[in-house]
N, CA, C and O of each residue as an XYZ file, in Angstrom:
1028
protein
N      99.309    153.264     49.938
C     100.390    154.032     49.457
C     100.428    155.341     50.189
O      99.427    155.720     50.796
N     101.587    156.088     50.163
C     101.638    157.280     50.880
C     100.530    158.306     50.367
O     100.204    159.279     51.048
N     100.036    158.058     49.261
C      99.026    159.031     48.837
C      97.591    158.539     49.155
O      96.567    159.123     48.803
N      97.646    157.469     49.817
C      96.260    156.916     50.141
C      95.733    155.809     49.249
O      94.666    155.240     49.477
N      96.511    155.530     48.239
C      95.967    154.526     47.312
C      96.237    153.141     47.721
O      97.213    152.898     48.431
N      95.389    152.161     47.298
C      95.600    150.638     47.738
C      96.967    150.141     47.074
O      97.228    150.217     45.874
N      97.712    149.669     47.978
C      99.022    149.099     47.557
C      99.197    147.602     47.629
O     100.175    147.069     47.105
N      98.214    146.872     48.305
C      98.334    145.443     48.458
C      98.024    144.957     49.868
O      97.789    145.763     50.768
N      98.024    143.603     50.067
C      97.644    143.114     51.341
C      98.660    142.128     51.706
O      99.102    141.331     50.878
N      99.098    142.166     53.111
C     100.111    141.320     53.678
C      99.243    140.330     54.545
O      98.393    140.709     55.351
N      99.560    139.011     54.283
C      98.948    137.941     55.051
C     100.048    137.076     55.783
O     100.984    136.522     55.205
N      99.804    137.043     57.113
C     100.775    136.204     57.955
C      99.973    135.035     58.536
O      98.946    135.230     59.187
N     100.479    133.782     58.279
C      99.788    132.718     58.718
C     100.811    131.833     59.679
O     102.033    131.782     59.536
N     100.117    131.224     60.580
C     100.805    130.406     61.544
C     100.218    128.970     61.579
O      99.017    128.764     61.753
N     101.123    128.008     61.408
C     100.669    126.586     61.385
C     100.216    126.170     62.805
O     100.976    126.254     63.770
N      99.012    125.741     62.887
C      98.502    125.329     64.247
C      99.267    124.154     64.842
O      99.278    124.002     66.063
N      99.960    123.249     63.961
C     100.801    122.191     64.409
C     101.933    122.698     65.300
O     102.363    122.033     66.242
N     102.405    123.926     64.956
C     103.515    124.312     65.774
C     103.146    124.514     67.253
O     103.877    124.161     68.178
N     101.971    125.101     67.397
C     101.442    125.262     68.886
C     100.989    123.861     69.418
O     101.170    123.575     70.601
N     100.403    122.994     68.551
C     100.070    121.552     69.027
C     101.342    120.879     69.572
O     101.279    120.248     70.627
N     102.539    120.997     68.860
C     103.645    120.315     69.306
C     104.179    120.884     70.530
O     104.699    120.191     71.405
N     104.052    122.160     70.595
C     104.492    122.952     72.014
C     103.624    122.502     72.999
O     104.126    122.148     74.067
N     102.307    122.439     72.839
C     101.451    122.099     74.009
C     101.659    120.641     74.375
O     101.638    120.304     75.559
N     101.864    119.742     73.374
C     102.004    118.280     73.709
C     103.408    118.094     74.419
O     103.604    117.082     75.091
N     104.266    118.944     74.293
C     105.533    118.756     75.027
C     105.402    119.068     76.632
O     106.321    118.807     77.409
N     104.175    119.648     77.040
C     103.932    120.042     78.280
C     103.039    118.754     78.904
O     101.997    118.331     78.403
N     103.621    118.292     79.980
C     103.029    116.972     80.698
C     101.766    117.513     81.472
O     101.872    118.184     82.499
N     100.610    117.180     80.920
C      99.370    117.440     81.591
C      98.645    116.094     81.847
O      97.433    116.097     82.059
N      99.317    115.011     81.834
C      98.692    113.705     82.025
C      98.320    113.090     80.773
O      98.451    113.691     79.707
N      97.820    111.812     80.865
C      97.473    111.027     79.659
C      96.070    111.584     79.036
O      95.756    111.488     77.849
N      95.315    112.166     80.032
C      93.978    112.593     79.401
C      93.838    114.108     79.527
O      92.725    114.619     79.408
N      94.959    114.870     79.772
C      94.819    116.311     79.939
C      94.944    117.017     78.501
O      95.293    116.366     77.516
N      94.660    118.293     78.441
C      94.556    119.010     77.167
C      94.902    120.512     77.508
O      94.618    121.052     78.577
N      95.526    121.085     76.497
C      95.806    122.579     76.313
C      95.160    123.105     75.157
O      95.471    122.642     74.060
N      94.295    124.015     75.247
C      93.439    124.461     74.107
C      93.699    126.073     74.057
O      93.760    126.782     75.061
N      93.835    126.504     72.775
C      93.889    127.875     72.478
C      92.556    128.204     71.784
O      92.308    127.658     70.709
N      91.724    129.023     72.312
C      90.371    129.486     71.933
C      90.427    130.971     71.692
O      91.113    131.737     72.369
N      89.662    131.327     70.687
C      89.544    132.758     70.461
C      88.342    133.254     71.236
O      87.499    132.451     71.633
N      88.239    134.555     71.463
C      87.179    135.082     72.249
C      85.792    134.985     71.565
O      84.715    135.240     72.105
N      85.995    134.566     70.261
C      84.680    134.288     69.580
C      84.190    132.867     69.656
O      83.229    132.475     68.994
N      84.936    132.042     70.551
C      84.470    130.713     70.889
C      85.077    129.587     69.913
O      84.877    128.390     70.118
N      85.765    130.028     68.934
C      86.327    128.971     67.977
C      87.758    128.508     68.455
O      88.659    129.271     68.804
N      87.815    127.174     68.415
C      89.086    126.589     68.750
C      90.167    126.717     67.666
O      90.084    126.198     66.553
N      91.239    127.500     68.131
C      92.326    127.730     67.222
C      93.345    126.533     67.019
O      93.745    126.194     65.905
N      93.748    125.890     68.272
C      94.538    124.831     68.168
C      94.371    124.149     69.501
O      93.959    124.784     70.472
N      94.709    122.759     69.578
C      94.505    122.009     70.901
C      95.478    120.940     70.848
O      95.630    120.227     69.856
N      96.166    120.829     71.974
C      97.128    119.764     72.284
C      96.597    118.736     73.230
O      96.452    118.974     74.429
N      96.301    117.549     72.654
C      95.845    116.435     73.494
C      95.934    115.213     72.674
O      96.190    115.269     71.471
N      95.704    113.993     73.375
C      95.729    112.835     72.706
C      94.425    112.527     72.008
O      94.331    111.489     71.353
N      93.388    113.390     72.113
C      92.142    113.262     71.546
C      92.055    113.634     70.044
O      93.079    113.830     69.391
N      90.866    113.725     69.529
C      90.811    114.117     68.093
C      91.069    115.560     67.902
O      90.907    116.342     68.839
N      91.489    115.980     66.654
C      91.751    117.352     66.406
C      90.336    118.089     66.222
O      89.400    117.703     65.522
N      90.401    119.209     66.996
C      89.025    119.949     67.121
C      89.271    121.415     66.620
O      88.501    122.300     66.995
N      90.306    121.695     65.797
C      90.417    123.017     65.343
C      89.247    123.445     64.440
O      88.782    122.719     63.561
N      88.781    124.760     64.745
C      87.651    125.302     64.029
C      86.254    124.962     64.639
O      85.215    125.443     64.187
N      86.301    124.117     65.673
C      84.968    123.832     66.442
C      84.600    124.975     67.315
O      85.494    125.530     67.954
N      83.381    125.377     67.404
C      82.960    126.447     68.223
C      82.537    125.926     69.548
O      81.807    124.937     69.602
N      82.948    126.526     70.615
C      82.515    126.094     72.050
C      82.102    127.325     72.697
O      82.450    127.530     73.860
N      81.401    128.158     72.066
C      80.965    129.424     72.716
C      79.963    129.279     73.633
O      79.852    130.152     74.495
N      79.050    128.151     73.617
C      78.000    128.083     74.548
C      78.451    127.060     75.613
O      77.578    126.348     76.109
N      79.679    126.927     75.994
C      80.228    125.925     76.977
C      80.361    126.694     78.322
O      80.256    127.920     78.325
N      80.602    125.960     79.520
C      80.901    126.646     80.662
C      82.162    127.540     80.782
O      82.277    128.404     81.652
N      83.117    127.261     79.824
C      84.183    128.156     79.635
C      83.743    129.589     79.454
O      84.255    130.451     80.168
N      82.859    129.901     78.580
C      82.648    131.287     78.284
C      81.540    131.811     79.205
O      81.273    133.013     79.207
N      80.842    130.877     80.046
C      79.966    131.462     81.115
C      80.908    131.884     82.106
O      80.680    132.960     82.659
N      82.066    131.141     82.475
C      83.032    131.731     83.408
C      83.767    132.865     82.920
O      84.088    133.779     83.679
N      84.052    132.860     81.701
C      84.903    134.013     81.102
C      84.121    135.317     81.092
O      84.680    136.412     81.034
N      82.740    135.146     81.153
C      81.879    136.445     81.239
C      82.093    137.053     82.520
O      81.876    138.256     82.663
N      82.522    136.292     83.522
C      82.587    136.748     84.960
C      84.018    137.283     85.184
O      84.142    138.299     85.867
N      85.044    136.716     84.694
C      86.430    137.126     84.916
C      87.337    136.667     83.692
O      86.969    135.738     82.972
N      88.509    137.330     83.482
C      89.345    137.014     82.448
C      90.255    135.795     82.778
O      91.019    135.342     81.925
N      90.161    135.272     84.031
C      90.896    134.131     84.406
C      90.103    133.495     85.505
O      89.359    134.150     86.235
N      90.301    132.064     85.615
C      89.603    131.357     86.601
C      89.625    129.800     86.377
O      90.472    129.315     85.626
N      88.833    129.126     86.931
C      88.717    127.723     86.853
C      87.270    127.205     87.015
O      86.402    127.786     87.667
N      87.122    126.100     86.379
C      85.790    125.347     86.556
C      85.844    123.890     86.261
O      86.742    123.462     85.537
N      84.950    123.100     86.769
C      84.945    121.714     86.462
C      83.626    121.291     85.607
O      82.477    121.569     85.950
N      83.965    120.617     84.510
C      82.857    120.186     83.607
C      83.339    119.051     82.682
O      84.497    118.633     82.701
N      82.396    118.594     81.890
C      82.645    117.525     80.995
C      82.911    118.210     79.682
O      82.088    119.009     79.235
N      84.059    117.919     79.029
C      84.538    118.495     77.812
C      83.590    118.125     76.708
O      83.207    116.965     76.550
N      83.212    119.140     75.937
C      82.335    118.929     74.738
C      83.105    118.326     73.624
O      82.501    117.690     72.760
N      84.425    118.480     73.575
C      85.247    117.958     72.655
C      85.516    116.490     72.612
O      85.568    115.888     71.539
N      85.699    115.869     73.842
C      85.963    114.406     73.907
C      85.121    113.684     75.064
O      85.153    112.476     75.300
N      84.415    114.580     75.696
C      83.389    113.931     76.811
C      84.025    113.609     78.115
O      83.383    113.007     78.976
N      85.229    113.974     78.298
C      85.930    113.618     79.580
C      85.737    114.654     80.714
O      85.770    115.850     80.423
N      85.549    114.278     81.921
C      85.437    115.129     83.050
C      86.793    115.736     83.337
O      87.756    115.013     83.594
N      86.881    117.060     83.298
C      88.135    117.667     83.650
C      87.995    118.893     84.570
O      86.928    119.502     84.654
N      89.100    119.241     85.260
C      89.179    120.510     85.932
C      89.949    121.494     85.090
O      91.148    121.332     84.862
N      89.220    122.569     84.604
C      89.842    123.435     83.649
C      90.294    124.687     84.404
O      89.701    125.100     85.400
N      91.410    125.287     83.860
C      91.951    126.623     84.281
C      92.189    127.329     82.995
O      92.806    126.838     82.050
N      91.602    128.642     83.027
C      91.667    129.429     81.767
C      92.339    130.810     82.172
O      92.382    131.243     83.323
N      92.841    131.414     81.081
C      93.316    132.817     81.217
C      93.410    133.504     79.809
O      93.843    132.906     78.824
N      92.989    134.757     79.786
C      93.035    135.498     78.588
C      94.417    135.933     78.258
O      95.142    136.367     79.154
N      94.847    135.842     76.978
C      96.101    136.181     76.593
C      96.088    137.705     76.381
O      95.288    138.233     75.609
N      97.098    138.471     77.169
C      97.049    139.823     77.247
C      97.333    140.405     75.738
O      98.236    139.992     75.010
N      96.521    141.303     75.446
C      96.653    142.117     74.162
C      96.196    141.226     72.936
O      96.382    141.591     71.775
N      95.609    140.079     73.264
C      95.043    139.322     72.047
C      93.667    138.729     72.343
O      93.362    138.433     73.498
N      92.860    138.558     71.349
C      91.544    137.951     71.575
C      91.575    136.539     71.599
O      90.935    135.903     70.761
N      92.363    135.888     72.614
C      92.600    134.474     72.737
C      92.529    134.147     74.247
O      92.862    134.949     75.119
N      92.046    132.849     74.488
C      92.055    132.196     75.817
C      92.958    130.996     75.684
O      92.936    130.227     74.723
N      93.830    130.892     76.831
C      94.450    129.557     76.891
C      93.806    128.742     78.035
O      93.760    129.145     79.197
N      93.300    127.525     77.593
C      92.588    126.697     78.587
C      93.374    125.400     78.819
O      93.655    124.659     77.877
N      93.730    125.134     80.103
C      94.472    123.895     80.517
C      93.493    122.975     81.220
O      92.855    123.445     82.163
N      93.312    121.743     80.870
C      92.301    120.850     81.542
C      93.128    119.645     81.968
O      93.944    119.125     81.207
N      92.878    119.186     83.292
C      93.421    118.031     83.837
C      92.201    117.017     84.142
O      91.213    117.366     84.787
N      92.359    115.867     83.666
C      91.300    114.813     83.953
C      91.095    114.559     85.411
O      92.062    114.324     86.135
N      89.852    114.599     85.878
C      89.454    114.208     87.204
C      90.025    112.934     87.641
O      90.441    112.840     88.796
N      90.081    112.016     86.892
C      90.477    110.643     87.260
C      91.968    110.649     87.474
O      92.435    109.851     88.286
N      92.772    111.488     86.810
C      94.130    111.583     87.133
C      94.407    112.394     88.286
O      95.293    112.046     89.067
N      93.735    113.448     88.473
C      93.869    114.372     89.735
C      93.663    113.603     90.874
O      94.450    113.730     91.812
N      92.619    112.729     90.955
C      92.154    112.048     92.114
C      92.656    110.632     92.170
O      92.229    109.872     93.040
N      93.620    110.209     91.206
C      93.906    108.887     91.145
C      94.908    108.514     92.396
O      94.905    107.366     92.838
N      95.620    109.355     92.856
C      96.450    109.113     94.125
C      95.494    108.935     95.362
O      95.640    108.075     96.230
N      94.474    109.894     95.312
C      93.411    109.830     96.460
C      92.718    108.497     96.325
O      92.659    107.728     97.284
N      92.202    108.215     95.171
C      91.425    106.931     94.981
C      92.265    105.659     95.405
O      91.753    104.730     96.030
N      93.565    105.685     95.028
C      94.362    104.561     95.457
C      94.714    104.511     96.953
O      94.863    103.462     97.578
N      94.826    105.692     97.444
C      95.075    105.534     98.981
C      93.759    105.262     99.736
O      93.749    104.669    100.814
N      92.708    105.695     99.159
C      91.344    105.301     99.677
C      91.085    103.907     99.617
O      90.582    103.314    100.570
N      91.442    103.269     98.407
C      91.248    101.790     98.376
C      92.202    101.029     99.257
O      91.816     99.994     99.801
N      93.415    101.477     99.428
C      94.393    100.831    100.321
C      93.818    100.881    101.713
O      93.714     99.882    102.425
N      93.434    102.154    102.080
C      92.867    102.273    103.423
C      91.562    101.462    103.690
O      91.392    100.960    104.801
N      90.707    101.331    102.775
C      89.489    100.449    102.833
C      89.982     99.038    102.933
O      89.415     98.292    103.731
N      90.969     98.595    102.213
C      91.402     97.213    102.368
C      92.035     96.848    103.723
O      91.812     95.781    104.294
N      92.900     97.885    104.227
C      93.469     97.597    105.513
C      92.410     97.624    106.609
O      92.466     96.868    107.578
N      91.358     98.601    106.406
C      90.384     98.685    107.347
C      89.475     97.352    107.378
O      88.999     96.891    108.416
N      89.303     96.805    106.100
C      88.464     95.574    106.045
C      89.292     94.428    106.680
O      88.697     93.567    107.329
N      90.734     94.371    106.513
C      91.513     93.353    107.120
C      91.425     93.440    108.563
O      91.157     92.438    109.227
N      91.649     94.651    109.131
C      91.508     94.981    110.529
C      90.206     94.567    111.213
O      90.162     93.991    112.300
N      89.083     94.937    110.430
C      87.908     94.476    110.852
C      87.606     93.039    111.108
O      86.985     92.609    112.080
N      88.190     92.239    109.982
C      88.060     90.846    109.970
C      88.985     90.251    111.162
O      88.649     89.219    111.745
N      89.997     90.855    111.445
C      90.989     90.426    112.457
C      90.319     90.555    113.868
O      90.315     89.684    114.738
N      89.728     91.858    113.937
C      89.074     92.138    115.292
C      87.799     91.238    115.505
O      87.544     90.791    116.623
N      87.007     90.981    114.415
C      85.933     90.079    114.682
C      86.423     88.642    114.982
O      85.770     87.923    115.739
N      87.592     88.209    114.383
C      88.110     86.880    114.758
C      88.664     86.926    116.229
O      88.448     85.963    116.965
N      89.306     87.916    116.641
C      89.839     87.997    117.994
C      88.572     88.057    118.969
O      88.528     87.344    119.972
N      87.559     88.928    118.633
C      86.389     89.020    119.385
C      85.632     87.580    119.557
O      85.139     87.201    120.619
N      85.624     86.920    118.463
C      85.033     85.596    118.555
C      85.848     84.656    119.511
O      85.274     83.916    120.310
N      87.189     84.718    119.395
C      87.956     83.873    120.162
C      87.865     84.212    121.663
O      87.816     83.362    122.552
N      87.847     85.550    121.849
C      87.755     85.960    123.331
C      86.417     85.643    123.944
O      86.307     85.217    125.093
N      85.402     85.866    123.131
C      83.947     85.441    123.573
C      83.969     83.914    123.865
O      83.492     83.482    124.914
N      84.499     83.142    122.978
C      84.504     81.698    123.151
C      85.298     81.283    124.350
O      84.870     80.435    125.133
N      86.427     81.866    124.490
C      87.255     81.660    125.723
C      86.524     82.055    127.025
O      86.541     81.288    127.987
N      85.854     83.293    127.070
C      85.094     83.711    128.284
C      83.949     82.544    128.535
O      83.693     82.107    129.657
N      83.327     82.124    127.372
C      82.178     81.159    127.669
C      82.828     79.931    128.380
O      82.358     79.418    129.396
N      83.921     79.527    127.761
C      84.664     78.275    128.319
C      84.904     78.574    129.825
O      84.457     77.789    130.660
N      85.524     79.568    130.162
C      85.754     80.098    131.431
C      84.606     80.006    132.342
O      84.656     79.526    133.474
N      83.543     80.509    131.756
C      82.305     80.551    132.652
C      81.817     79.190    132.871
O      81.366     78.866    133.970
N      81.884     78.312    131.814
C      81.485     76.856    131.998
C      82.314     76.257    133.025
O      81.748     75.615    133.910
N      83.741     76.391    133.035
C      84.578     75.896    133.946
C      84.332     76.400    135.480
O      84.363     75.685    136.482
N      84.086     77.774    135.423
C      83.734     78.263    136.720
C      82.439     77.617    137.359
O      82.424     77.235    138.529
N      81.433     77.531    136.570
C      80.260     77.017    136.959
C      80.386     75.557    137.419
O      79.764     75.154    138.402
N      81.241     74.732    136.661
C      81.375     73.386    136.996
C      82.160     73.321    138.366
O      81.824     72.493    139.213
N      83.230     74.218    138.585
C      83.893     74.191    139.739
C      83.025     74.627    140.965
O      83.196     74.103    142.066
N      82.146     75.542    140.760
C      81.364     76.022    141.735
C      80.255     74.952    142.156
O      79.879     74.775    143.315
N      79.791     74.268    141.033
C      78.853     73.103    141.345
C      79.629     71.928    142.089
O      79.061     71.247    142.943
N      80.856     71.741    141.750
C      81.610     70.652    142.481
C      81.869     71.067    143.952
O      81.790     70.237    144.858
N      82.182     72.380    144.172
C      82.264     72.783    145.493
C      81.049     72.787    146.332
O      81.083     72.583    147.546
N      79.893     73.041    145.605
C      78.733     73.057    146.376
C      78.311     71.612    146.759
O      77.766     71.313    147.821
N      78.635     70.751    145.752
C      78.262     69.297    145.918
C      79.151     68.780    146.989
O      78.680     67.991    147.808
N      80.370     69.143    147.062
C      81.392     68.648    148.265
C      80.761     69.150    149.450
O      80.509     68.354    150.355
N      80.452     70.454    149.575
C      80.065     70.964    150.870
C      78.851     70.328    151.226
O      78.757     69.931    152.388
N      77.899     70.156    150.443
C      76.554     69.520    150.787
C      76.890     68.060    151.256
O      76.326     67.607    152.251
N      77.838     67.293    150.524
C      78.128     65.937    151.034
C      78.591     65.958    152.387
O      78.081     65.254    153.259
N      79.684     66.860    152.617
C      80.430     66.985    153.923
C      79.340     67.291    155.027
O      79.347     66.690    156.102
N      78.490     68.168    154.737
C      77.450     68.598    155.755
C      76.536     67.405    156.072
O      76.247     67.106    157.231
N      76.079     66.713    154.957
C      75.224     65.531    155.142
C      75.802     64.417    155.882
O      75.155     63.842    156.757
N      77.132     64.048    155.532
C      77.838     62.962    156.219
C      78.108     63.389    157.644
O      77.981     62.577    158.561
N      78.457     64.577    157.848
C      78.724     65.055    159.208
C      77.507     64.869    160.095
O      77.558     64.334    161.203
N      76.429     65.340    159.538
C      75.155     65.168    160.441
C      74.774     63.656    160.624
O      74.250     63.282    161.673
N      75.055     62.744    159.536
C      74.766     61.442    159.652
C      75.527     60.615    160.619
O      75.074     59.644    161.224
N      76.870     61.151    160.715
C      77.750     60.506    161.584
C      77.541     60.964    163.087
O      77.718     60.174    164.015
N      77.187     62.176    163.265
C      76.917     62.758    164.605
C      75.847     62.091    165.317
O      75.900     61.932    166.536
N      74.848     61.681    164.583
C      73.725     61.002    165.230
C      74.067     59.686    165.934
O      73.697     59.512    167.096
N      74.740     58.783    165.291
C      75.233     57.439    165.945
C      76.389     57.833    167.032
O      76.511     57.201    168.082
N      77.151     58.841    166.713
C      78.206     59.289    167.637
C      77.647     59.708    168.955
O      78.214     59.354    169.989
N      76.584     60.429    168.982
C      75.896     60.920    170.173
C      75.334     59.721    170.878
O      75.256     59.724    172.107
N      74.924     58.655    170.134
C      74.516     57.403    170.738
C      75.573     56.785    171.479
O      75.349     56.369    172.616
N      76.769     56.675    170.918
C      77.929     55.990    171.404
C      78.275     56.738    172.650
O      78.541     56.090    173.663
N      78.297     58.108    172.668
C      78.651     58.864    173.946
C      77.569     58.621    175.001
O      77.907     58.454    176.172
N      76.217     58.593    174.618
C      75.227     58.248    175.608
C      75.382     57.000    176.272
O      75.225     56.950    177.492
N      75.718     55.826    175.509
C      75.944     54.583    175.990
C      77.117     54.424    176.921
O      77.155     53.667    177.891
N      78.123     55.276    176.482
C      79.356     55.238    177.355
C      79.022     55.811    178.695
O      79.409     55.239    179.714
N      78.304     56.943    178.743
C      77.788     57.473    180.039
C      76.936     56.442    180.816
O      77.016     56.275    182.033
N      76.133     55.787    180.005
C      75.398     54.735    180.869
C      76.275     53.669    181.433
O      76.098     53.265    182.583
N      77.245     53.186    180.638
C      78.211     52.265    181.177
C      78.960     52.781    182.365
O      79.177     52.052    183.333
N      79.364     54.040    182.311
C      80.098     54.575    183.395
C      79.257     54.629    184.723
O      79.768     54.407    185.821
N      78.022     54.917    184.556
C      77.181     55.189    185.764
C      76.553     53.834    186.161
O      75.843     53.758    187.164
N      76.822     52.723    185.346
C      76.182     51.367    185.799
C      76.889     50.588    186.909
O      76.477     49.489    187.281
N      77.937     51.170    187.415
C      78.613     50.401    188.491
C      79.691     49.524    187.994
O      79.863     48.445    188.559
N      80.474     49.887    186.946
C      81.500     48.878    186.468
C      82.539     48.634    187.451
O      82.722     49.389    188.407
N      83.284     47.494    187.210
C      84.398     47.258    188.068
C      85.535     48.312    187.879
O      85.619     48.988    186.854
N      86.343     48.407    188.849
C      87.560     49.374    188.770
C      88.304     49.214    187.477
O      88.716     50.224    186.906
N      88.509     47.998    186.964
C      89.437     47.864    185.863
C      88.619     48.078    184.684
O      89.264     48.208    183.643
N      87.197     48.154    184.580
C      86.492     48.437    183.393
C      86.134     49.909    183.291
O      85.919     50.424    182.194
N      86.067     50.599    184.447
C      85.832     52.027    184.330
C      86.651     52.850    183.431
O      86.113     53.571    182.591
N      87.993     52.775    183.574
C      88.843     53.619    182.629
C      88.611     53.268    181.233
O      88.767     54.145    180.383
N      88.218     51.962    180.856
C      87.984     51.655    179.433
C      86.736     52.400    178.969
O      86.706     52.945    177.866
N      85.657     52.421    179.858
C      84.433     53.077    179.513
C      84.651     54.617    179.259
O      84.151     55.244    178.326
N      85.460     55.115    180.216
C      85.770     56.571    180.075
C      86.583     56.970    178.862
O      86.407     58.032    178.265
N      87.465     56.075    178.535
C      88.358     56.165    177.280
C      87.508     56.206    176.071
O      87.692     57.026    175.171
N      86.497     55.238    176.058
C      85.589     55.047    175.021
C      84.755     56.459    174.785
O      84.638     57.019    173.695
N      84.264     56.861    175.901
C      83.530     58.144    175.944
C      84.379     59.334    175.484
O      83.918     60.097    174.635
N      85.517     59.515    175.969
C      86.324     60.487    175.497
C      86.828     60.433    174.075
O      87.042     61.459    173.430
N      87.016     59.209    173.594
C      87.368     59.069    172.155
C      86.191     59.307    171.275
O      86.392     59.758    170.147
N      84.911     59.033    171.705
C      83.816     59.416    170.982
C      83.585     61.011    170.916
O      83.149     61.580    169.916
N      83.937     61.653    172.121
C      83.693     62.975    172.171
C      84.740     63.619    171.280
O      84.445     64.628    170.640
N      85.945     63.083    171.210
C      86.987     63.702    170.317
C      86.617     63.482    168.871
O      86.819     64.397    168.072
N      86.092     62.346    168.474
C      85.605     62.127    167.171
C      84.543     63.097    166.838
O      84.502     63.615    165.722
N      83.673     63.366    167.772
C      82.581     64.320    167.511
C      83.080     65.649    167.229
O      82.526     66.357    166.387
N      84.180     66.061    167.939
C      84.755     67.373    167.718
C      85.322     67.440    166.277
O      85.168     68.470    165.621
N      85.937     66.429    165.799
C      86.477     66.274    164.383
C      85.373     66.559    163.510
O      85.474     67.398    162.614
N      84.245     65.852    163.741
C      83.129     66.027    162.840
C      82.674     67.511    162.821
O      82.375     68.075    161.769
N      82.638     68.058    163.919
C      82.254     69.528    163.967
C      83.204     70.230    163.308
O      82.779     71.156    162.617
N      84.465     70.033    163.329
C      85.433     70.726    162.527
C      85.253     70.594    160.994
O      85.533     71.538    160.255
N      84.789     69.426    160.527
C      84.349     69.222    159.248
C      83.305     70.071    158.806
O      83.343     70.564    157.678
N      82.330     70.297    159.635
C      81.257     71.265    159.481
C      81.791     72.668    159.326
O      81.358     73.459    158.489
N      82.747     72.925    160.173
C      83.372     74.297    160.158
C      83.944     74.568    158.796
O      83.913     75.715    158.351
N      84.472     73.563    158.101
C      85.114     73.723    156.800
C      83.998     74.092    155.695
O      84.293     74.793    154.728
N      82.821     73.628    155.876
C      81.819     73.958    155.181
C      81.293     75.304    155.351
O      80.822     75.949    154.414
N      81.375     75.748    156.605
C      80.948     77.125    156.943
C      82.043     78.074    156.400
O      81.734     79.185    155.970
N      83.309     77.640    156.419
C      84.346     78.502    155.911
C      84.214     78.706    154.441
O      84.408     79.836    153.993
N      83.912     77.746    153.666
C      83.638     77.879    152.214
C      82.487     78.791    151.965
O      82.466     79.459    150.932
N      81.477     78.867    152.888
C      80.223     79.681    152.738
C      80.422     81.028    153.386
O      79.476     81.812    153.457
N      81.677     81.345    153.888
C      82.009     82.532    154.429
C      81.151     82.856    155.821
O      80.937     84.005    156.208
N      80.712     81.708    156.483
C      79.858     81.861    157.570
C      80.553     81.338    158.927
O      79.878     81.149    159.938
N      81.984     81.111    158.886
C      82.659     80.652    160.076
C      82.708     81.701    161.067
O      82.823     82.880    160.732
N      82.625     81.324    162.292
C      82.796     82.221    163.422
C      83.936     81.691    164.460
O      83.912     80.548    164.916
N      84.814     82.536    164.742
C      85.933     82.226    165.656
C      85.386     82.272    167.067
O      84.744     83.232    167.494
N      85.679     81.159    167.788
C      85.271     80.997    169.166
C      86.453     80.896    170.038
O      87.507     80.379    169.666
N      86.257     81.402    171.209
C      87.353     81.308    172.268
C      86.776     80.496    173.462
O      85.866     80.930    174.168
N      87.346     79.335    173.630
C      86.734     78.397    174.592
C      87.837     77.979    175.650
O      88.932     77.535    175.305
N      87.478     78.146    176.890
C      88.392     77.738    177.980
C      88.512     76.213    178.027
O      87.555     75.485    177.764
N      89.738     75.746    178.375
C      89.938     74.191    178.406
C      91.095     73.962    179.457
O      91.948     74.825    179.661
N      91.074     72.849    180.055
C      92.012     72.343    180.915
C      93.097     71.687    180.339
O      92.929     70.540    179.923
N      94.213     72.244    180.244
C      95.309     71.585    179.491
C      95.764     70.234    180.202
O      96.118     69.286    179.501
N      95.756     70.153    181.426
C      96.187     68.815    182.046
C      95.164     67.755    181.552
O      95.544     66.678    181.093
N      93.858     68.092    181.659
C      92.876     67.126    181.328
C      93.064     66.679    179.767
O      92.943     65.512    179.393
N      93.359     67.714    178.961
C      93.446     67.471    177.500
C      94.568     66.410    177.287
O      94.448     65.447    176.529
N      95.731     66.704    178.076
C      96.859     65.849    177.799
C      96.565     64.436    178.361
O      96.950     63.455    177.725
N      95.911     64.301    179.504
C      95.598     63.097    180.053
C      94.556     62.360    179.192
O      94.648     61.138    179.073
N      93.585     63.032    178.596
C      92.697     62.347    177.668
C      93.397     61.839    176.399
O      93.128     60.756    175.878
N      94.296     62.687    175.951
C      94.952     62.261    174.655
C      95.848     61.113    174.960
O      95.929     60.211    174.127
N      96.507     61.052    176.029
C      97.424     59.865    176.496
C      96.485     58.640    176.630
O      96.808     57.547    176.164
N      95.333     58.844    177.269
C      94.406     57.716    177.498
C      93.946     57.054    176.231
O      93.930     55.827    176.132
N      93.530     57.946    175.153
C      93.191     57.501    173.960
C      94.237     56.692    173.214
O      93.941     55.648    172.633
N      95.512     57.212    173.243
C      96.559     56.589    172.455
C      97.334     55.522    173.113
O      98.098     54.771    172.506
N      97.098     55.485    174.421
C      97.994     54.457    175.319
C      97.758     53.053    174.901
O      98.714     52.278    174.895
N      96.478     52.620    174.522
C      96.138     51.175    174.241
C      96.936     50.807    173.050
O      97.611     49.777    173.054
N      96.886     51.657    171.958
C      97.472     51.390    170.629
C      98.958     51.403    170.805
O      99.680     50.560    170.272
N      99.418     52.406    171.587
C     100.899     52.442    171.805
C     101.445     51.213    172.531
O     102.560     50.770    172.253
N     100.699     50.687    173.415
C     101.105     49.474    174.209
C     101.086     48.310    173.224
O     101.985     47.471    173.272
N     100.116     48.226    172.348
C     100.106     46.976    171.387
C     101.343     47.181    170.447
O     102.016     46.174    170.229
N     101.703     48.285    169.900
C     102.911     48.510    169.100
C     104.151     48.131    169.863
O     105.066     47.537    169.293
N     104.207     48.439    171.065
C     105.460     48.162    171.876
C     105.618     46.566    171.941
O     106.693     45.983    171.799
N     104.456     45.990    172.163
C     104.424     44.408    172.258
C     104.818     43.892    170.984
O     105.573     42.920    170.942
N     104.356     44.478    169.852
C     104.743     43.810    168.494
C     106.255     43.920    168.338
O     106.909     42.938    167.985
N     106.856     45.166    168.609
C     108.216     45.313    168.400
C     109.200     44.407    169.409
O     110.347     44.067    169.120
N     108.592     44.132    170.495
C     109.320     43.237    171.410
C     109.353     41.743    170.824
O     109.919     40.847    171.450
């Protein structure tokens, strides 16, 4: 009273559910929470889908360890009230011995990251499988090409060896034919037999040149061919060619007649 005597006590009370309803209207995720805590560590009210914790003391939690360093800040810890890992942000209410603490669940904060990570891992796995499949097919194709190449090279070598062998085998009797033709020519044949012996010799020599050309093909495949420049008598070449072909040409003319 004005004279200093006791006049009475005025008590003002605030229903915590009012703040709970207000806090729950704020979207902090399915596992988020908003808590009003006194600087004495006692929970005044809490908005969350978990159990009611009004009156519980959290004075020995990381919140007050951080609050001892600054009036506002953040920290990551497991909530003592419901055991969920959350990222907490706190701030002291100006002019009041209260702290407002907002917590977001780690699983919800990183859900988008985890989803994108899982999608990336799945895509990477599919690409890895695809690359392995392509690598296997390419390797198999290269092996098939190598086998085909080896078979072709083996066939080419076999053909070259066959041609070389046959050419050498044919040259031996052909040289014998040429030698016998020379013997006949020098044996004193009649004038009508001498041209036949010469034609036989020239034909054998021509066939021997063809055999040598076959050998040149083998050298060509082995990159060992050498270009030669040889002088020759054009008139003699034409005369020998006509002599070789004249007998068969005469026979064909007789048939057509």
